[in-house]
N, C-alpha and C positions, 0 to 999 in steps of 0.2 A: 735345464731348470726353467728357462723362459718358456719352453714348449708346454711344460706342466702348468705354468701360471696362466698362459693363454687358454689352455684347455679348461682350467677351473673357471675362468671368467665366462667362457662360452657356455659351459654347462649349468652354471649357477646364477650368474648375474643377468645374462641375456633373457632367460625365461621370466625373471622377476620384472625386467623392463617391459617385456611384451605383455605380461599379465596386467600391467597398469596402463597400457596404451589405450587411449580412447578408441571406440569402435569406428568413429568417423575419420580417424587419422591413421597414418602409417608411422612406425617408430623404428629408429635405429638405436645405436648405443646412447647418444645424447641429443638426438634430433627428433622432434615430433612434427610431422608434416600434415597439417590440416588444410592446406591450400586448395582452393577451387572446389569446395564442398557445399557451397551455397549456405554456409552457416550463418545464422542470425544471432543477435545478442542473447536471445532466450533459449537457443539450442546449442550454445557453446559447451564443450566438455568441461566438467567441473573438477577433474582430477587428471594429473599428469605424472609421469614417473619422476621420482625425487631427484634423479640424476640429470634431468633435462637441462641442457645448456642453450638450446635454440628451439623456438616454436615458430612454425610458419602458418600464419593466418591470413595470408594475402589472397586476393581475388575471391572474397566471400561477400556476404551481405551485412556486415557488421556496421551498426550505427553508434554503438557505445560498448563499454565493457563493464561488467559487474565490479562493484567496489571490492578491493582486495584480491582481484583476480590473479595477479602475479606474486602476491606476497608470500605464498607458501612454497616458492621455488627459489631457494637461496643460491643455487648454482646457475640460475638463468643469466645468460649474457647477451642474448640477442633475440628479438622478435621481429619477424617480417610481417608488416601490416598494410602495405600498399594495396590499392585496388579494392578498398572498402568505402561505402558511402557514409562517412562519419557525419553524425548530426551533432553540431557543436552547440550544446545547450548546457544547463546546469548538471545534467546527468553525466557529463563528460569530465567533471572536475577531477575525479580520481585518476583517470587516464592521462589527462594533461599533467597532473602532478607527477605521475610515474615517469612520463617522458622527460620532464625537466630534471629528474634525478639521475638519468642515464649518463654515463661518462662519454659514450660514443654516440653523439646525437646525429652523426652523419647517416646512421641507419634509418633515421626517421624523417628525412628531408622530404619524403613524398607522402607523408601522412597529413592529408589536408582535409578541410571541411567541404562537405557537399551541401549540407543544409545548416542553417537557414541561408537564404539568398544573400543577405547582407554580409555573411562571413565566408561565402563560397570561395574556395581557392586558398584560404589562409592556412598557414601551418599551425597544427593543433598545439604544438609545444610552445609556441610564442603568443598564444592568446592570453589575454589578461583574465583574471577572475571576474572582473566586472562585466566583461564582454560575454562570458558564459552565463552569468547570473541574469543579465539584462534580457537574454532571450527567453527566460522563463517567467519574467515578471508579469507579462500579460496573462499567461495561464494561471499563475498564482492569484492574480487580482480577480480573474473570472471565478475561480473556485471560492475565493473569499466572499465575493458578492453573492454567489449562489448559497453559500453557507449562512450568510446573514439573512437572506430571504427565507430559507428553511427555518431558521431560528425564530424569525418574526412570525411566521405561520404557526409554528409550534406554540409560541406565547399566546397568540390570538385564540387558538383552540383551547388552551388551558383556561383563558378568561371566560370563554363561552361555556365551557363545562362547569366552571365555578358559579356562574350566574344561574345556570340550569339547576345546579345542586341547591343553591340558596332559595330559589323559587319553590323547588320541591319540598325543602324542609319547612318553609313558611306555610305552605298548603297542608303539609302533614301535621304541623303544629295546630293549625286552625281546625282541621278535621278531628284531631285528638281532643281538643278543647270542647268542641260541639258534642262529641261522643260522650265525654265525661258529664256534660250538662244533662244530656238525655238520660244517662244511666242514673245520675243522682236524683233527677225528677221521678224516675221510675221507682227508685228505692223509697223515696219519700211517700209516693202514692201507695206503695205496698204496706208501709208502716201505719197509715192512717186508719182510724176506726171507721166502720161503715157509715155511721151517721155523719162524721166530719167529711167523709168523701162525698156523700150525697149532698151535703150543704155546699161544698165547693162547686160541685157540678151545677147545683141550682143557681148559685150566684153567677156562675160563668154563663149560664144560658139566659139569665134575665138581664145581664149587663148590656 
């Protein structure tokens, strides 16, 4: 009976696991080994077999992990993460929070910061939220300053365009008024009797 059970698992479950195995990694029944593949945060696999209990991500080039990266693996028990140049800034908040929720923290005693210099060598799981956020404040302040400058330039351009539009409308109004006066004078001249027209011309010439 046991022989048939093992045969069933080999024929049906193993192909399913292998079909979900990331191309950068090698997979066994419950272990996904992605170690030493020079993986970066933006080239990490985004799908693992649902039966995964252990993932090996050691000796890569990871500086952070995407938010929710491990949340779709309910059976996950261990992740090997040493040998990566972790950048301890506000982008690492999810990873730090995930580490702090793990029951066996001994697996993660060698997960330490490489950057910034002020946090180099610190254990990621023991960093405070303020320490991670403070490393991003300078960048956020620079972005906010740039945004304010862009907004100021945008407002100035709008003011200049408004002034140009007002000047154009005033000139157009003046031109329309002069055109109407000329047209009205032309209409009055066309309606005059010849004698009256000659009389006005005579008075104009003798004035």
